[in-house]
C-alpha positions as CSV (number, residue, x, y, z in Angstrom):
1,X,56.3,49.1,-116.1
2,X,53.4,50.9,-114.7
3,X,50.2,49.3,-113.4
4,X,47.6,48.8,-116.2
5,X,44.6,47.4,-114.2
6,X,44.4,48.1,-110.7
7,X,42.4,44.6,-109.6
8,X,42.6,41.7,-111.9
9,X,40.4,38.4,-111.5
10,X,41.2,35.4,-112.5
11,X,38.6,32.7,-112.8
12,X,40.5,29.6,-113.0
13,X,44.1,28.9,-111.8
14,X,45.8,26.6,-114.1
15,X,48.7,27.2,-116.7
16,X,47.4,30.1,-118.2
17,X,46.1,32.3,-115.6
18,X,49.0,31.3,-113.3
19,X,51.7,32.4,-115.7
20,X,49.4,35.7,-116.4
21,X,49.7,36.1,-112.4
22,X,53.3,35.6,-112.3
23,X,54.1,37.6,-115.2
24,X,51.8,40.3,-114.2
25,X,53.3,40.5,-111.0
26,X,57.1,40.6,-112.3
27,X,56.2,43.3,-114.6
28,X,54.3,45.3,-112.1
29,X,51.1,45.3,-114.4
30,X,48.2,44.9,-111.8
31,X,47.6,46.4,-108.4
32,X,45.8,43.3,-107.0
33,X,45.1,39.6,-108.4
34,X,42.4,37.9,-107.2
35,X,41.9,34.5,-108.1
36,X,39.3,31.6,-107.6
37,X,38.7,28.0,-109.2
38,X,36.0,25.3,-109.1
39,X,38.1,22.8,-107.2
40,X,38.8,23.4,-103.3
41,X,41.9,21.5,-103.7
42,X,43.2,24.0,-106.6
43,X,42.4,27.0,-104.4
44,X,44.1,25.8,-101.6
45,X,47.3,25.0,-103.7
46,X,47.6,28.4,-105.2
47,X,46.7,30.2,-101.8
48,X,49.7,27.9,-100.2
49,X,52.1,28.7,-103.0
50,X,50.9,32.5,-103.1
51,X,50.1,32.2,-106.9
52,X,47.9,35.1,-106.6
53,X,47.3,37.8,-104.0
54,X,44.0,36.6,-102.8
55,X,42.1,33.4,-103.4
56,X,38.5,33.5,-102.8
57,X,35.7,30.6,-103.1
58,X,33.7,31.9,-105.8
59,X,33.6,33.8,-109.0
60,X,31.1,36.3,-108.1
61,X,33.3,37.4,-105.0
62,X,36.4,37.3,-107.5
63,X,34.9,39.8,-109.8
64,X,33.8,42.1,-107.3
65,X,35.3,45.5,-108.1
66,X,37.8,44.2,-110.5
67,X,38.9,46.3,-113.7
68,X,39.8,43.2,-115.4
69,X,37.9,39.7,-115.5
70,X,40.0,36.8,-117.0
71,X,37.9,33.6,-118.0
72,X,40.6,30.6,-117.9
73,X,38.2,28.0,-117.7
74,X,37.3,25.0,-120.3
75,X,35.3,26.7,-123.2
76,X,32.4,24.4,-122.2
77,X,32.0,25.9,-119.1
78,X,32.3,29.5,-120.4
79,X,28.3,30.3,-120.2
80,X,27.6,29.3,-116.7
81,X,30.6,31.2,-115.6
82,X,29.4,34.3,-117.4
83,X,25.9,34.2,-116.1
84,X,27.0,33.9,-112.7
85,X,29.4,36.5,-112.7
86,X,27.3,38.9,-115.2
87,X,25.1,41.1,-112.1
88,X,28.5,41.4,-110.3
89,X,30.7,43.1,-112.7
90,X,31.6,46.7,-112.4
91,X,30.8,49.1,-115.0
92,X,33.8,49.7,-117.0
93,X,35.2,46.6,-116.5
94,X,36.6,44.5,-119.3
95,X,35.8,40.7,-119.4
96,X,38.3,38.6,-121.4
97,X,39.1,35.0,-122.0
98,X,42.2,32.6,-123.0
99,X,40.1,30.1,-124.9
100,X,41.5,28.1,-127.8
101,X,37.9,28.5,-129.6
102,X,36.5,31.6,-130.2
103,X,33.3,32.0,-132.1
104,X,31.7,29.5,-129.5
105,X,33.0,31.9,-126.6
106,X,31.7,34.8,-127.9
107,X,28.0,33.1,-128.4
108,X,28.5,31.7,-124.8
109,X,29.8,34.9,-122.9
110,X,28.6,37.7,-125.1
111,X,24.8,37.4,-123.9
112,X,25.7,37.8,-120.3
113,X,28.0,40.6,-120.3
114,X,25.9,43.6,-119.5
115,X,25.9,47.0,-120.8
116,X,28.6,49.5,-119.8
117,X,31.1,46.6,-119.4
118,X,33.7,45.7,-122.5
119,X,34.0,41.8,-123.5
120,X,37.3,41.6,-125.7
121,X,37.9,37.6,-126.4
122,X,41.5,36.7,-126.7
123,X,43.8,33.8,-127.1
124,X,47.3,33.3,-126.0
125,X,49.1,30.8,-128.2
126,X,51.4,29.6,-125.6
127,X,51.1,26.7,-123.1
128,X,52.7,23.3,-122.5
129,X,51.1,20.0,-121.7
130,X,51.0,20.8,-117.9
131,X,48.2,21.8,-116.1
132,X,47.2,23.1,-112.5
133,X,48.6,25.7,-110.2
134,X,52.0,24.6,-109.9
135,X,52.4,24.7,-113.9
136,X,52.7,28.3,-114.6
137,X,55.7,30.6,-115.5
138,X,56.2,34.2,-116.3
139,X,58.1,33.5,-119.1
140,X,55.6,31.7,-120.9
141,X,54.1,34.3,-122.9
142,X,57.5,35.8,-124.1
143,X,57.6,36.2,-127.5
144,X,54.5,34.3,-128.3
145,X,51.3,35.8,-130.0
146,X,48.1,36.5,-128.2
147,X,45.2,37.0,-130.8
148,X,42.8,39.7,-130.0
149,X,39.2,39.0,-131.4
150,X,37.0,41.9,-130.8
151,X,34.4,41.1,-133.6
152,X,31.2,40.6,-132.1
153,X,31.4,42.5,-129.1
154,X,30.5,46.1,-127.7
155,X,34.2,46.6,-126.6
156,X,35.4,50.3,-126.9
157,X,38.7,50.7,-128.9
158,X,40.5,51.9,-125.3
159,X,39.6,48.7,-123.7
160,X,40.8,46.7,-126.6
161,X,44.0,48.7,-126.9
162,X,44.4,48.5,-123.1
163,X,44.0,44.8,-122.9
164,X,46.7,44.8,-125.9
165,X,49.2,46.6,-123.7
166,X,48.6,44.4,-121.1
167,X,49.4,41.3,-123.4
168,X,52.4,43.2,-124.6
169,X,53.6,44.1,-120.9
170,X,53.9,40.0,-120.1
171,X,55.7,39.8,-123.3
172,X,53.6,38.8,-126.0
173,X,53.2,39.8,-129.4
174,X,49.7,41.0,-130.3
175,X,47.4,40.7,-133.4
176,X,44.0,41.0,-134.0
177,X,41.8,38.4,-136.0
178,X,38.1,37.8,-136.8
179,X,36.5,34.7,-134.7
180,X,35.8,32.4,-137.8
181,X,39.2,33.1,-139.1
182,X,40.8,32.4,-135.9
183,X,38.9,29.2,-135.6
184,X,40.2,28.0,-138.8
185,X,43.7,29.0,-138.3
186,X,43.7,26.9,-134.6
187,X,42.5,24.3,-136.3
188,X,45.5,24.0,-138.4
189,X,47.9,24.8,-135.9
190,X,46.9,23.4,-132.8
191,X,43.3,21.5,-132.7
192,X,43.7,18.9,-135.5
193,X,47.4,18.4,-134.3
194,X,46.2,17.7,-131.0
195,X,43.8,15.1,-132.1
196,X,46.2,13.4,-134.4
197,X,48.6,13.2,-131.1
198,X,45.8,11.4,-129.1
199,X,45.0,9.4,-131.9
200,X,48.6,7.9,-132.3
201,X,48.8,7.2,-128.6
202,X,45.6,5.2,-129.2
203,X,47.1,3.5,-132.0
204,X,50.0,2.4,-129.8
205,X,47.6,1.1,-126.9
206,X,45.4,-0.9,-129.2
207,X,48.7,-2.7,-131.3
208,X,48.4,-5.9,-129.5
209,X,52.0,-6.6,-130.9
210,X,53.5,-3.6,-129.0
211,X,53.1,-3.7,-125.2
212,X,52.7,-0.9,-123.3
213,X,56.0,-1.1,-121.5
214,X,57.8,-1.1,-124.9
215,X,55.9,2.2,-126.0
216,X,57.2,3.7,-123.0
217,X,60.8,2.2,-122.8
218,X,61.6,2.6,-126.3
219,X,60.0,5.9,-127.1
220,X,62.4,7.7,-129.6
221,X,62.5,11.1,-130.2
222,X,59.7,10.9,-133.0
223,X,57.0,9.4,-130.8
224,X,58.0,11.2,-127.8
225,X,57.9,14.5,-129.1
226,X,54.9,14.1,-131.4
227,X,53.0,12.8,-128.6
228,X,54.0,15.1,-125.9
229,X,50.7,17.3,-126.2
230,X,48.7,14.2,-125.8
231,X,49.4,14.9,-122.0
232,X,47.2,17.9,-122.1
233,X,44.0,18.6,-120.3
234,X,41.6,16.3,-121.4
235,X,38.7,18.4,-120.5
236,X,39.7,21.5,-122.2
237,X,40.3,19.3,-125.2
238,X,36.9,17.8,-125.6
239,X,35.6,21.3,-125.1
240,X,37.5,22.5,-128.0
241,X,36.5,19.8,-130.6
242,X,32.8,19.8,-129.6
243,X,32.7,23.6,-130.0
244,X,34.9,24.0,-133.1
245,X,33.9,20.9,-134.9
246,X,33.3,22.4,-138.2
247,X,36.9,23.8,-138.9
248,X,38.4,20.9,-137.4
249,X,36.1,18.4,-139.3
250,X,37.2,20.3,-142.6
251,X,41.0,20.2,-141.7
252,X,40.9,16.5,-140.9
253,X,39.3,15.7,-144.1
254,X,42.2,17.6,-145.7
255,X,44.6,15.8,-143.5
256,X,43.1,12.4,-144.5
257,X,43.5,13.5,-148.2
258,X,47.2,14.2,-147.6
259,X,47.4,10.9,-145.7
260,X,46.2,8.7,-148.6
261,X,48.4,10.7,-150.8
262,X,51.7,9.6,-148.9
263,X,50.2,6.3,-148.6
264,X,49.9,5.6,-152.1
265,X,53.5,7.0,-152.6
266,X,54.9,4.6,-150.0
267,X,52.7,1.7,-151.7
268,X,53.9,2.4,-155.0
269,X,57.3,3.2,-154.3
270,X,57.5,7.1,-155.3
271,X,60.8,8.1,-153.7
272,X,60.9,11.4,-155.4
273,X,57.5,12.5,-154.2
274,X,58.2,11.6,-150.8
275,X,61.3,13.1,-150.9
276,X,59.9,16.5,-152.3
277,X,57.3,16.5,-149.9
278,X,59.3,15.9,-146.9
279,X,61.6,19.0,-148.4
280,X,58.5,21.0,-148.5
281,X,57.4,20.5,-145.2
282,X,60.7,20.7,-143.3
283,X,61.3,24.1,-144.7
284,X,57.9,25.1,-143.0
285,X,59.1,23.7,-140.1
286,X,62.6,25.8,-140.0
287,X,60.3,28.9,-140.6
288,X,58.6,28.3,-137.3
289,X,62.0,28.2,-135.5
290,X,63.2,31.2,-137.3
291,X,60.4,33.2,-136.5
292,X,61.1,32.5,-132.9
293,X,58.0,30.6,-132.3
294,X,60.0,27.3,-131.1
295,X,63.4,26.4,-130.7
296,X,65.5,23.2,-132.0
297,X,66.1,22.3,-128.3
298,X,65.1,18.8,-127.2
299,X,62.7,20.2,-124.6
300,X,61.2,22.8,-126.8
301,X,62.9,25.5,-124.2
302,X,60.0,24.6,-121.9
303,X,62.2,23.2,-119.0
304,X,64.4,26.1,-119.2
305,X,61.5,28.7,-118.5
306,X,60.1,26.7,-116.2
307,X,63.5,26.8,-114.1
308,X,64.0,30.8,-114.9
309,X,60.4,31.1,-113.3
310,X,61.8,28.9,-110.2
311,X,65.0,30.9,-109.8
């Protein structure tokens, strides 16, 4: 494919940014990729493994002359980063992000984006429980959705379409969505499931009759697969829950109601009710696989993707 952006600046060098760099390089979508991270150790590792073309110390230095700036930092850090880079952004450049919450990001970043610069929030629905500069792989976005959330921004249509072309070039499917609706949808599909996974691990940790060694040694597929996402970055998820609290609390309340209904069915021996409920929810899970958004493979297809990236 042809180059879409001559220079791309990645602020943050973890799983998503690293995968973007590898995918853009593989497809020839960027002329130069410059990266930076808050941690000196992360910058050192990124430079050592050649994750980007050039690693610099500060975000201000990274965005100088960049046609696309990607904010790949925790949601809670977005405002400070945007304020720091605002005066250094190239006129006509596009600023985007990869945060899991959109309304809070728009409120945090938008005021710091100067006139003449396009702000196009985005969210790739792809990831693993791994983090850091070693975690990325070029296939991460293949056949995964990236939601573009241009509402509330001053971006021109051409800038939005250009960013969509980049994500499509990296293998993603793209769609547009309003910020409020995005945050509600993601509270169902991502945020509350992560909270429940963290909670289940906490329950196992607190249960005195089950030791830590037993939880680790005898983790069957249910506990192992269900709690995989509890290994995700705690800083990122702390910020997600605090910045999307309204939608998360709404869906968490609905989840609690469903859980109470199942608890009652188990207590009263309502086998048919349980069977009907599980049948209906199994069909939804099968629909996810049939839509190509997951696989029946035990490792969810992720290990194969990382092997492919290393080969």
